[in-house]
Backbone as XML, in Angstrom:
<?xml version="1.0"?>
<chain id="A" units="angstrom">
  <residue number="1" name="MET">
    <atom name="N" x="109.144" y="114.836" z="105.630"/>
    <atom name="CA" x="108.973" y="113.425" z="105.925"/>
    <atom name="C" x="110.067" y="112.610" z="105.238"/>
  </residue>
  <residue number="2" name="SER">
    <atom name="N" x="110.461" y="111.552" z="105.895"/>
    <atom name="CA" x="111.434" y="110.619" z="105.339"/>
    <atom name="C" x="110.762" y="109.267" z="105.135"/>
  </residue>
  <residue number="3" name="ASN">
    <atom name="N" x="110.967" y="108.689" z="103.978"/>
    <atom name="CA" x="110.515" y="107.327" z="103.716"/>
    <atom name="C" x="111.705" y="106.407" z="103.907"/>
  </residue>
  <residue number="4" name="VAL">
    <atom name="N" x="111.568" y="105.461" z="104.830"/>
    <atom name="CA" x="112.648" y="104.511" z="105.086"/>
    <atom name="C" x="112.129" y="103.088" z="104.910"/>
  </residue>
  <residue number="5" name="THR">
    <atom name="N" x="113.019" y="102.204" z="104.526"/>
    <atom name="CA" x="112.706" y="100.793" z="104.424"/>
    <atom name="C" x="113.246" y="100.109" z="105.660"/>
  </residue>
  <residue number="6" name="VAL">
    <atom name="N" x="112.415" y="99.273" z="106.282"/>
    <atom name="CA" x="112.828" y="98.551" z="107.482"/>
    <atom name="C" x="112.692" y="97.062" z="107.203"/>
  </residue>
  <residue number="7" name="LYS">
    <atom name="N" x="113.755" y="96.319" z="107.510"/>
    <atom name="CA" x="113.758" y="94.867" z="107.359"/>
    <atom name="C" x="113.984" y="94.246" z="108.727"/>
  </residue>
  <residue number="8" name="LEU">
    <atom name="N" x="113.046" y="93.421" z="109.150"/>
    <atom name="CA" x="113.152" y="92.725" z="110.429"/>
    <atom name="C" x="113.287" y="91.235" z="110.147"/>
  </residue>
  <residue number="9" name="PHE">
    <atom name="N" x="114.313" y="90.613" z="110.705"/>
    <atom name="CA" x="114.618" y="89.226" z="110.401"/>
    <atom name="C" x="114.300" y="88.295" z="111.557"/>
  </residue>
  <residue number="10" name="ALA">
    <atom name="N" x="114.141" y="87.016" z="111.207"/>
    <atom name="CA" x="113.864" y="85.930" z="112.155"/>
    <atom name="C" x="112.627" y="86.269" z="112.993"/>
  </residue>
  <residue number="11" name="SER">
    <atom name="N" x="112.703" y="86.085" z="114.300"/>
    <atom name="CA" x="111.530" y="86.291" z="115.158"/>
    <atom name="C" x="111.055" y="87.738" z="115.201"/>
  </residue>
  <residue number="12" name="LEU">
    <atom name="N" x="111.887" y="88.681" z="114.787"/>
    <atom name="CA" x="111.472" y="90.084" z="114.791"/>
    <atom name="C" x="110.420" y="90.389" z="113.730"/>
  </residue>
  <residue number="13" name="ALA">
    <atom name="N" x="110.278" y="89.512" z="112.753"/>
    <atom name="CA" x="109.276" y="89.715" z="111.704"/>
    <atom name="C" x="107.867" y="89.819" z="112.296"/>
  </residue>
  <residue number="14" name="ASP">
    <atom name="N" x="107.663" y="89.281" z="113.488"/>
    <atom name="CA" x="106.359" y="89.377" z="114.157"/>
    <atom name="C" x="105.973" y="90.824" z="114.459"/>
  </residue>
  <residue number="15" name="TYR">
    <atom name="N" x="106.927" y="91.729" z="114.484"/>
    <atom name="CA" x="106.668" y="93.138" z="114.795"/>
    <atom name="C" x="106.341" y="93.975" z="113.554"/>
  </residue>
  <residue number="16" name="LEU">
    <atom name="N" x="106.429" y="93.371" z="112.387"/>
    <atom name="CA" x="106.102" y="94.112" z="111.164"/>
    <atom name="C" x="104.600" y="94.342" z="111.082"/>
  </residue>
  <residue number="17" name="PRO">
    <atom name="N" x="104.197" y="95.469" z="110.528"/>
    <atom name="CA" x="102.758" y="95.723" z="110.369"/>
    <atom name="C" x="102.158" y="94.772" z="109.339"/>
  </residue>
  <residue number="18" name="SER">
    <atom name="N" x="100.841" y="94.592" z="109.417"/>
    <atom name="CA" x="100.192" y="93.734" z="108.427"/>
    <atom name="C" x="100.415" y="94.324" z="107.041"/>
  </residue>
  <residue number="19" name="GLY">
    <atom name="N" x="100.536" y="93.460" z="106.075"/>
    <atom name="CA" x="100.799" y="93.907" z="104.712"/>
    <atom name="C" x="102.273" y="93.942" z="104.358"/>
  </residue>
  <residue number="20" name="ALA">
    <atom name="N" x="103.141" y="93.745" z="105.339"/>
    <atom name="CA" x="104.583" y="93.716" z="105.055"/>
    <atom name="C" x="104.898" y="92.479" z="104.224"/>
  </residue>
  <residue number="21" name="LYS">
    <atom name="N" x="105.833" y="92.618" z="103.302"/>
    <atom name="CA" x="106.194" y="91.498" z="102.441"/>
    <atom name="C" x="107.686" y="91.213" z="102.557"/>
  </residue>
  <residue number="22" name="GLU">
    <atom name="N" x="108.006" y="89.916" z="102.605"/>
    <atom name="CA" x="109.396" y="89.471" z="102.646"/>
    <atom name="C" x="110.197" y="90.157" z="103.748"/>
  </residue>
  <residue number="23" name="ASN">
    <atom name="N" x="109.609" y="90.225" z="104.942"/>
    <atom name="CA" x="110.250" y="90.813" z="106.134"/>
    <atom name="C" x="110.567" y="92.291" z="105.978"/>
  </residue>
  <residue number="24" name="THR">
    <atom name="N" x="109.876" y="92.979" z="105.070"/>
    <atom name="CA" x="110.190" y="94.376" z="104.771"/>
    <atom name="C" x="108.932" y="95.236" z="104.823"/>
  </residue>
  <residue number="25" name="THR">
    <atom name="N" x="109.094" y="96.460" z="105.347"/>
    <atom name="CA" x="108.020" y="97.439" z="105.336"/>
    <atom name="C" x="108.614" y="98.817" z="105.075"/>
  </residue>
  <residue number="26" name="SER">
    <atom name="N" x="107.772" y="99.740" z="104.679"/>
    <atom name="CA" x="108.186" y="101.136" z="104.502"/>
    <atom name="C" x="107.522" y="101.970" z="105.576"/>
  </residue>
  <residue number="27" name="LEU">
    <atom name="N" x="108.263" y="102.919" z="106.115"/>
    <atom name="CA" x="107.730" y="103.822" z="107.129"/>
    <atom name="C" x="107.951" y="105.255" z="106.702"/>
  </residue>
  <residue number="28" name="LYS">
    <atom name="N" x="107.017" y="106.118" z="107.063"/>
    <atom name="CA" x="107.177" y="107.558" z="106.864"/>
    <atom name="C" x="107.409" y="108.164" z="108.240"/>
  </residue>
  <residue number="29" name="LEU">
    <atom name="N" x="108.526" y="108.863" z="108.377"/>
    <atom name="CA" x="108.913" y="109.447" z="109.661"/>
    <atom name="C" x="109.273" y="110.911" z="109.478"/>
  </residue>
  <residue number="30" name="PRO">
    <atom name="N" x="109.249" y="111.675" z="110.581"/>
    <atom name="CA" x="109.696" y="113.073" z="110.498"/>
    <atom name="C" x="111.148" y="113.139" z="110.039"/>
  </residue>
  <residue number="31" name="GLU">
    <atom name="N" x="111.530" y="114.236" z="109.433"/>
    <atom name="CA" x="112.905" y="114.424" z="108.936"/>
    <atom name="C" x="113.951" y="114.143" z="110.008"/>
  </residue>
  <residue number="32" name="ALA">
    <atom name="N" x="113.650" y="114.481" z="111.248"/>
    <atom name="CA" x="114.633" y="114.347" z="112.326"/>
    <atom name="C" x="114.572" y="112.972" z="112.992"/>
  </residue>
  <residue number="33" name="GLY">
    <atom name="N" x="114.061" y="111.942" z="112.292"/>
    <atom name="CA" x="113.929" y="110.621" z="112.882"/>
    <atom name="C" x="115.275" y="109.970" z="113.153"/>
  </residue>
  <residue number="34" name="THR">
    <atom name="N" x="115.259" y="109.023" z="114.063"/>
    <atom name="CA" x="116.456" y="108.262" z="114.411"/>
    <atom name="C" x="116.144" y="106.773" z="114.300"/>
  </residue>
  <residue number="35" name="ILE">
    <atom name="N" x="117.185" y="105.961" z="114.350"/>
    <atom name="CA" x="116.982" y="104.515" z="114.357"/>
    <atom name="C" x="116.168" y="104.121" z="115.582"/>
  </residue>
  <residue number="36" name="GLY">
    <atom name="N" x="116.450" y="104.728" z="116.705"/>
    <atom name="CA" x="115.689" y="104.450" z="117.919"/>
    <atom name="C" x="114.209" y="104.742" z="117.748"/>
  </residue>
  <residue number="37" name="ALA">
    <atom name="N" x="113.875" y="105.804" z="117.017"/>
    <atom name="CA" x="112.475" y="106.146" z="116.767"/>
    <atom name="C" x="111.796" y="105.081" z="115.916"/>
  </residue>
  <residue number="38" name="VAL">
    <atom name="N" x="112.522" y="104.521" z="114.972"/>
    <atom name="CA" x="111.977" y="103.452" z="114.131"/>
    <atom name="C" x="111.703" y="102.213" z="114.985"/>
  </residue>
  <residue number="39" name="ILE">
    <atom name="N" x="112.656" y="101.857" z="115.822"/>
    <atom name="CA" x="112.487" y="100.693" z="116.707"/>
    <atom name="C" x="111.289" y="100.910" z="117.613"/>
  </residue>
  <residue number="40" name="GLU">
    <atom name="N" x="111.154" y="102.104" z="118.144"/>
    <atom name="CA" x="110.021" y="102.432" z="119.014"/>
    <atom name="C" x="108.703" y="102.406" z="118.232"/>
  </residue>
  <residue number="41" name="GLU">
    <atom name="N" x="108.694" y="102.961" z="117.042"/>
    <atom name="CA" x="107.487" y="103.003" z="116.201"/>
    <atom name="C" x="106.953" y="101.594" z="115.929"/>
  </residue>
  <residue number="42" name="LEU">
    <atom name="N" x="107.855" y="100.650" z="115.719"/>
    <atom name="CA" x="107.447" y="99.271" z="115.448"/>
    <atom name="C" x="107.229" y="98.459" z="116.725"/>
  </residue>
  <residue number="43" name="ARG">
    <atom name="N" x="107.505" y="99.071" z="117.873"/>
    <atom name="CA" x="107.330" y="98.446" z="119.187"/>
    <atom name="C" x="108.187" y="97.194" z="119.369"/>
  </residue>
  <residue number="44" name="VAL">
    <atom name="N" x="109.376" y="97.249" z="118.812"/>
    <atom name="CA" x="110.323" y="96.150" z="118.980"/>
    <atom name="C" x="111.106" y="96.414" z="120.271"/>
  </residue>
  <residue number="45" name="PRO">
    <atom name="N" x="111.120" y="95.467" z="121.211"/>
    <atom name="CA" x="111.908" y="95.671" z="122.436"/>
    <atom name="C" x="113.390" y="95.873" z="122.092"/>
  </residue>
  <residue number="46" name="GLU">
    <atom name="N" x="113.992" y="96.896" z="122.674"/>
    <atom name="CA" x="115.386" y="97.214" z="122.361"/>
    <atom name="C" x="116.333" y="96.045" z="122.605"/>
  </residue>
  <residue number="47" name="GLN">
    <atom name="N" x="116.086" y="95.275" z="123.666"/>
    <atom name="CA" x="116.969" y="94.151" z="123.986"/>
    <atom name="C" x="116.891" y="93.053" z="122.929"/>
  </residue>
  <residue number="48" name="ARG">
    <atom name="N" x="115.880" y="93.086" z="122.068"/>
    <atom name="CA" x="115.745" y="92.108" z="120.987"/>
    <atom name="C" x="116.463" y="92.557" z="119.717"/>
  </residue>
  <residue number="49" name="CYS">
    <atom name="N" x="116.951" y="93.795" z="119.700"/>
    <atom name="CA" x="117.643" y="94.345" z="118.523"/>
    <atom name="C" x="119.142" y="94.156" z="118.689"/>
  </residue>
  <residue number="50" name="HIS">
    <atom name="N" x="119.618" y="92.991" z="118.309"/>
    <atom name="CA" x="121.029" y="92.658" z="118.524"/>
    <atom name="C" x="121.928" y="93.285" z="117.458"/>
  </residue>
  <residue number="51" name="LEU">
    <atom name="N" x="121.609" y="93.058" z="116.207"/>
    <atom name="CA" x="122.411" y="93.574" z="115.105"/>
    <atom name="C" x="121.557" y="94.561" z="114.310"/>
  </residue>
  <residue number="52" name="VAL">
    <atom name="N" x="122.015" y="95.803" z="114.234"/>
    <atom name="CA" x="121.290" y="96.847" z="113.498"/>
    <atom name="C" x="122.231" y="97.443" z="112.454"/>
  </residue>
  <residue number="53" name="LEU">
    <atom name="N" x="121.769" y="97.440" z="111.206"/>
    <atom name="CA" x="122.538" y="98.031" z="110.108"/>
    <atom name="C" x="121.749" y="99.176" z="109.497"/>
  </residue>
  <residue number="54" name="LEU">
    <atom name="N" x="122.439" y="100.268" z="109.218"/>
    <atom name="CA" x="121.862" y="101.396" z="108.493"/>
    <atom name="C" x="122.589" y="101.465" z="107.155"/>
  </residue>
  <residue number="55" name="ASN">
    <atom name="N" x="121.868" y="101.180" z="106.099"/>
    <atom name="CA" x="122.460" y="101.133" z="104.752"/>
    <atom name="C" x="123.686" y="100.226" z="104.715"/>
  </residue>
  <residue number="56" name="GLY">
    <atom name="N" x="123.582" y="99.090" z="105.435"/>
    <atom name="CA" x="124.649" y="98.094" z="105.426"/>
    <atom name="C" x="125.783" y="98.347" z="106.396"/>
  </residue>
  <residue number="57" name="ILE">
    <atom name="N" x="125.694" y="99.394" z="107.214"/>
    <atom name="CA" x="126.761" y="99.733" z="108.166"/>
    <atom name="C" x="126.252" y="99.515" z="109.586"/>
  </residue>
  <residue number="58" name="PHE">
    <atom name="N" x="127.022" y="98.769" z="110.382"/>
    <atom name="CA" x="126.653" y="98.466" z="111.768"/>
    <atom name="C" x="126.493" y="99.736" z="112.601"/>
  </residue>
  <residue number="59" name="VAL">
    <atom name="N" x="125.411" y="99.776" z="113.388"/>
    <atom name="CA" x="125.174" y="100.884" z="114.319"/>
    <atom name="C" x="125.150" y="100.287" z="115.726"/>
  </residue>
  <residue number="60" name="PRO">
    <atom name="N" x="126.135" y="100.627" z="116.575"/>
    <atom name="CA" x="126.168" y="100.065" z="117.922"/>
    <atom name="C" x="125.005" y="100.587" z="118.771"/>
  </residue>
  <residue number="61" name="PRO">
    <atom name="N" x="124.617" y="99.813" z="119.803"/>
    <atom name="CA" x="123.480" y="100.206" z="120.638"/>
    <atom name="C" x="123.559" y="101.634" z="121.177"/>
  </residue>
  <residue number="62" name="ALA">
    <atom name="N" x="124.721" y="102.090" z="121.571"/>
    <atom name="CA" x="124.859" y="103.429" z="122.155"/>
    <atom name="C" x="124.558" y="104.547" z="121.158"/>
  </residue>
  <residue number="63" name="ARG">
    <atom name="N" x="124.587" y="104.261" z="119.857"/>
    <atom name="CA" x="124.364" y="105.299" z="118.842"/>
    <atom name="C" x="122.989" y="105.232" z="118.182"/>
  </residue>
  <residue number="64" name="ARG">
    <atom name="N" x="122.180" y="104.256" z="118.557"/>
    <atom name="CA" x="120.889" y="104.065" z="117.880"/>
    <atom name="C" x="119.888" y="105.179" z="118.151"/>
  </residue>
  <residue number="65" name="THR">
    <atom name="N" x="119.945" y="105.794" z="119.306"/>
    <atom name="CA" x="118.998" y="106.876" z="119.610"/>
    <atom name="C" x="119.456" y="108.219" z="119.063"/>
  </residue>
  <residue number="66" name="THR">
    <atom name="N" x="120.686" y="108.297" z="118.577"/>
    <atom name="CA" x="121.185" y="109.573" z="118.052"/>
    <atom name="C" x="121.512" y="109.530" z="116.561"/>
  </residue>
  <residue number="67" name="THR">
    <atom name="N" x="121.564" y="108.342" z="115.979"/>
    <atom name="CA" x="121.881" y="108.223" z="114.555"/>
    <atom name="C" x="120.666" y="108.634" z="113.731"/>
  </residue>
  <residue number="68" name="GLN">
    <atom name="N" x="120.809" y="109.714" z="112.986"/>
    <atom name="CA" x="119.723" y="110.255" z="112.174"/>
    <atom name="C" x="119.516" y="109.415" z="110.921"/>
  </residue>
  <residue number="69" name="ILE">
    <atom name="N" x="118.261" y="109.323" z="110.510"/>
    <atom name="CA" x="117.945" y="108.657" z="109.253"/>
    <atom name="C" x="117.470" y="109.703" z="108.255"/>
  </residue>
  <residue number="70" name="THR">
    <atom name="N" x="117.693" y="109.400" z="106.988"/>
    <atom name="CA" x="117.271" y="110.315" z="105.936"/>
    <atom name="C" x="116.425" y="109.560" z="104.919"/>
  </residue>
  <residue number="71" name="ASP">
    <atom name="N" x="115.772" y="110.299" z="104.080"/>
    <atom name="CA" x="114.894" y="109.734" z="103.074"/>
    <atom name="C" x="115.649" y="108.713" z="102.227"/>
  </residue>
  <residue number="72" name="GLY">
    <atom name="N" x="115.053" y="107.527" z="102.070"/>
    <atom name="CA" x="115.653" y="106.486" z="101.255"/>
    <atom name="C" x="116.541" y="105.512" z="101.999"/>
  </residue>
  <residue number="73" name="ASP">
    <atom name="N" x="116.775" y="105.737" z="103.295"/>
    <atom name="CA" x="117.622" y="104.831" z="104.076"/>
    <atom name="C" x="116.965" y="103.466" z="104.239"/>
  </residue>
  <residue number="74" name="THR">
    <atom name="N" x="117.804" y="102.453" z="104.482"/>
    <atom name="CA" x="117.333" y="101.108" z="104.794"/>
    <atom name="C" x="117.917" y="100.685" z="106.129"/>
  </residue>
  <residue number="75" name="ILE">
    <atom name="N" x="117.044" y="100.235" z="107.010"/>
    <atom name="CA" x="117.448" y="99.751" z="108.331"/>
    <atom name="C" x="117.138" y="98.261" z="108.383"/>
  </residue>
  <residue number="76" name="ALA">
    <atom name="N" x="118.126" y="97.455" z="108.742"/>
    <atom name="CA" x="117.945" y="96.015" z="108.882"/>
    <atom name="C" x="118.275" y="95.633" z="110.319"/>
  </residue>
  <residue number="77" name="ILE">
    <atom name="N" x="117.403" y="94.805" z="110.919"/>
    <atom name="CA" x="117.563" y="94.450" z="112.328"/>
    <atom name="C" x="117.413" y="92.945" z="112.504"/>
  </residue>
  <residue number="78" name="TRP">
    <atom name="N" x="118.352" y="92.342" z="113.258"/>
    <atom name="CA" x="118.318" y="90.924" z="113.592"/>
    <atom name="C" x="118.261" y="90.761" z="115.110"/>
  </residue>
  <residue number="79" name="PRO">
    <atom name="N" x="117.603" y="89.709" z="115.589"/>
    <atom name="CA" x="117.596" y="89.406" z="117.023"/>
    <atom name="C" x="118.881" y="88.688" z="117.411"/>
  </residue>
  <residue number="80" name="PRO">
    <atom name="N" x="119.087" y="88.480" z="118.717"/>
    <atom name="CA" x="120.233" y="87.677" z="119.153"/>
    <atom name="C" x="120.111" y="86.265" z="118.564"/>
  </residue>
  <residue number="81" name="VAL">
    <atom name="N" x="121.251" y="85.659" z="118.264"/>
    <atom name="CA" x="121.267" y="84.319" z="117.683"/>
    <atom name="C" x="122.049" y="83.409" z="118.612"/>
  </residue>
  <residue number="82" name="ALA">
    <atom name="N" x="121.533" y="82.227" z="118.839"/>
    <atom name="CA" x="122.226" y="81.244" z="119.668"/>
    <atom name="C" x="122.474" y="80.003" z="118.822"/>
  </residue>
  <residue number="83" name="GLY">
    <atom name="N" x="123.487" y="79.312" z="119.160"/>
    <atom name="CA" x="123.755" y="78.072" z="118.423"/>
    <atom name="C" x="125.064" y="77.471" z="118.869"/>
  </residue>
  <residue number="84" name="GLY">
    <atom name="N" x="125.376" y="76.412" z="118.253"/>
    <atom name="CA" x="126.587" y="75.742" z="118.687"/>
    <atom name="C" x="127.387" y="75.192" z="117.576"/>
  </residue>
</chain>
């Protein structure tokens, strides 16, 4: 099992499980987990995951289903942002 920290920002915080604090939760996943599996586990729509960082490094959409996570990793996800 891998313990990972997941941070969901702005409107994505609505997808965090109850008990999450400061937009952060911990998840236990199988060793072979991926970022895509984390997004699916939290039921966050993929189109809402605009910026995804794994340990502070950007992961493009095409690599999210294949990028493996390991014990102790931190995943941070932001929705699309609009403004002027």
